[in-house]
C-alpha positions in Angstrom: 30.7 99.1 14.0 32.3 96.1 13.5 33.3 94.9 16.7 29.3 95.9 17.8 28.5 93.7 15.0 30.6 90.6 16.4 29.2 91.2 19.7 25.7 91.4 18.6 26.0 88.0 16.5 28.0 86.6 19.4 25.0 87.2 21.8 22.1 85.9 19.2 24.4 82.6 19.3 24.4 82.8 23.2 20.6 83.0 23.2 20.1 80.7 20.6 22.1 78.0 22.3 20.2 78.7 25.7 16.9 78.1 23.6 18.1 74.9 22.5 19.5 73.8 25.7 16.2 74.9 27.5 14.3 72.6 24.9 16.5 69.6 25.5 15.8 70.1 29.4 12.0 70.6 28.6 11.9 67.2 26.6 14.2 65.5 29.3 12.2 66.1 32.4 8.8 65.3 30.2 10.5 61.9 28.9 11.3 61.6 32.7 7.8 61.9 33.9 6.0 59.6 31.9 8.4 56.8 32.9 8.0 57.8 36.5 7.4 54.1 37.8 3.9 55.0 38.9 1.6 52.2 39.7 -0.1 52.4 36.2 3.3 50.8 34.6 3.7 47.8 37.2 2.3 44.8 35.7 -0.1 43.2 37.9 -0.8 40.6 35.6 2.1 38.0 37.4 2.3 37.4 41.0 5.0 38.8 42.8 6.7 36.9 45.5 8.5 39.2 48.2 11.3 38.3 50.9 10.0 39.1 54.2 13.7 39.9 55.4 14.5 42.8 52.8 11.6 43.0 50.5 13.5 41.8 47.5 10.6 40.8 44.6 10.5 37.9 42.4 8.1 37.1 39.9 9.0 33.1 40.3 8.8 31.2 43.8 11.9 29.6 42.9 13.4 32.9 42.2 12.5 34.0 45.9 13.7 30.7 47.4 17.1 30.7 45.5 17.7 34.7 47.0 16.6 33.6 50.3 18.9 30.3 50.5 21.7 32.6 48.8 21.4 35.7 50.8 19.8 34.9 54.0 21.0 31.7 54.3 17.3 30.0 54.2 16.2 26.8 52.9 13.1 26.2 51.1 10.2 25.2 53.9 12.0 27.2 56.8 10.1 30.5 58.0 11.7 33.8 57.2 10.3 35.2 60.0 12.3 33.0 62.5 15.7 33.2 60.9 14.9 37.0 60.9 14.4 37.0 64.7 17.2 34.9 65.3 
């Protein structure tokens, strides 16, 4: 009978660990779903400036200009569309 008790104890331990694991997975999925990047989470109070070439978005026009100069070699005042076609 002793080996059977050991097996039952191990079986109960496995079941307990499975329940704990399932709980962790469920909590992880819930927290992931609550921050899914939906439109509701986006702060629309600040205007966004988007790069016409790659779609990168910035909160300040100067940041967009720096990006375009650095990554696309476009100076402020030049048209990104002209550079894109070239």
